[in-house]
C-alpha positions as CSV (number, residue, x, y, z in Angstrom):
1,X,0.0,0.0,0.0
2,X,2.7,2.8,0.8
3,X,4.4,2.4,-2.8
4,X,0.9,2.8,-4.2
5,X,0.2,5.7,-2.0
6,X,3.5,7.2,-2.9
7,X,2.7,6.7,-6.7
8,X,-0.4,8.2,-6.3
9,X,0.6,11.2,-4.2
10,X,3.4,12.1,-6.8
11,X,0.8,12.1,-9.6
12,X,1.8,8.7,-11.0
13,X,-0.2,5.9,-11.9
14,X,-1.0,3.2,-9.2
15,X,-2.1,-0.3,-10.4
16,X,-3.4,-3.0,-8.3
17,X,-3.0,-6.6,-9.1
18,X,-5.4,-8.4,-6.7
19,X,-5.9,-12.0,-6.6
20,X,-9.1,-13.3,-5.4
21,X,-8.7,-15.2,-1.9
22,X,-11.1,-16.7,0.4
23,X,-10.1,-14.3,3.1
24,X,-10.0,-11.2,1.3
25,X,-8.0,-8.0,2.5
26,X,-9.8,-4.7,2.0
27,X,-9.2,-3.1,-1.3
28,X,-6.3,-0.8,-1.6
29,X,-7.6,2.7,-1.6
30,X,-4.3,4.2,-3.4
31,X,-4.7,2.7,-6.7
32,X,-6.0,4.1,-10.2
33,X,-6.5,0.9,-11.9
34,X,-7.5,-2.5,-10.0
35,X,-7.2,-5.7,-11.8
36,X,-8.4,-9.0,-10.2
37,X,-7.2,-12.4,-11.0
38,X,-8.2,-15.7,-10.0
39,X,-5.1,-17.7,-10.7
40,X,-1.6,-16.6,-9.1
41,X,0.2,-17.6,-12.3
42,X,-1.5,-15.1,-14.3
43,X,-1.0,-12.2,-11.8
44,X,2.6,-13.1,-11.6
45,X,2.8,-13.0,-15.5
46,X,1.5,-9.6,-15.3
47,X,3.8,-8.3,-12.5
48,X,6.7,-9.4,-14.4
49,X,5.8,-8.4,-18.1
50,X,5.1,-4.7,-17.0
51,X,7.5,-4.3,-14.3
52,X,10.8,-2.0,-14.4
53,X,11.9,-3.5,-11.0
54,X,10.5,-5.7,-8.2
55,X,10.6,-4.1,-4.9
56,X,9.8,-6.9,-2.3
57,X,8.9,-6.1,1.3
58,X,8.6,-8.6,4.2
59,X,5.9,-11.1,3.7
60,X,4.8,-14.6,3.8
61,X,4.5,-17.7,1.4
62,X,2.9,-15.5,-1.5
63,X,5.7,-13.1,-1.3
64,X,8.3,-15.8,-1.4
65,X,6.6,-17.4,-4.3
66,X,6.7,-14.0,-6.3
67,X,10.2,-13.6,-5.3
68,X,11.4,-16.9,-6.5
69,X,9.3,-16.9,-9.6
70,X,11.0,-13.8,-10.8
71,X,14.4,-14.8,-9.8
72,X,13.9,-18.0,-11.9
73,X,12.6,-16.1,-14.8
74,X,15.4,-13.6,-14.8
75,X,18.1,-16.4,-14.1
76,X,16.8,-18.4,-17.0
77,X,16.5,-15.5,-19.3
78,X,12.6,-15.8,-19.7
79,X,12.2,-12.3,-18.6
80,X,14.5,-9.3,-19.1
81,X,16.9,-8.4,-16.3
82,X,15.6,-5.8,-14.1
83,X,16.4,-4.9,-10.4
84,X,15.0,-7.1,-7.9
85,X,15.2,-5.5,-4.5
86,X,14.5,-6.8,-0.9
87,X,13.6,-4.1,1.5
88,X,14.5,-4.7,5.2
89,X,18.0,-6.0,5.8
90,X,17.1,-7.6,9.1
91,X,14.2,-9.5,7.5
92,X,15.8,-10.8,4.3
93,X,19.5,-11.2,5.6
94,X,18.9,-14.8,6.9
95,X,17.5,-15.9,3.4
96,X,20.3,-14.2,1.6
97,X,22.6,-16.1,3.8
98,X,21.0,-19.5,3.4
99,X,21.1,-19.0,-0.3
100,X,24.7,-18.4,-0.3
101,X,25.9,-20.8,2.4
102,X,23.5,-23.7,1.4
103,X,22.2,-23.4,-2.1
104,X,25.3,-21.7,-3.7
105,X,27.7,-23.9,-1.7
106,X,25.9,-27.1,-3.1
107,X,26.3,-25.8,-6.5
108,X,22.7,-25.5,-7.2
109,X,23.1,-22.0,-8.4
110,X,26.0,-20.0,-9.7
111,X,27.6,-17.1,-8.1
112,X,26.4,-14.7,-10.7
113,X,22.8,-15.8,-9.5
114,X,23.4,-14.2,-6.1
115,X,23.7,-10.9,-8.1
116,X,20.2,-11.2,-9.4
117,X,18.8,-9.4,-6.2
118,X,20.0,-6.6,-3.8
119,X,18.9,-6.4,-0.1
120,X,18.6,-2.8,0.5
121,X,17.0,-0.5,3.4
122,X,17.6,3.3,2.0
123,X,14.7,4.5,0.2
124,X,16.8,7.2,-2.0
125,X,19.2,4.3,-2.8
126,X,16.3,2.2,-4.1
127,X,14.9,4.8,-6.2
128,X,18.2,5.7,-7.8
129,X,18.9,2.1,-8.6
130,X,15.4,1.8,-10.3
131,X,15.8,5.2,-12.0
132,X,19.4,4.3,-13.2
133,X,18.1,0.8,-14.6
134,X,15.0,2.2,-16.2
135,X,17.1,5.0,-17.9
136,X,19.3,2.4,-19.3
137,X,16.4,0.3,-20.7
138,X,14.9,3.4,-22.1
139,X,18.3,4.3,-23.9
140,X,18.5,0.7,-25.0
141,X,15.1,0.9,-26.9
142,X,15.7,4.5,-28.0
143,X,12.9,5.8,-25.9
144,X,13.2,9.4,-24.5
145,X,13.4,9.8,-20.7
């Protein structure tokens, strides 16, 4: 909700990709466009297809599902590379450490796969990384800023 609110307050578009669940959360009041999905896989396709970055905040199984889906798509080059940012170091450092000490050490991922995501806390650094990445993508496509 915080990211949607910030986008809306700055005059940007805020799009909500909602999933129909048995225990519904109240709708996010900070979205201009609300899309509802019945199936997770379609929702994840939409997240990835139109994103310039994934900024992931602490969450549960659904959040982890989305994180590992996008990591897999970028790793296997089924999605173009873009920033994948895990916000709140204290929350994510255990997972990042486990990936490094267990998954990488076992040879199940490559060292470069650990560079697919960043764990960050500073909002300004996060915005700078997304801006830099978006600018590079626009330049590669020949699209004006």
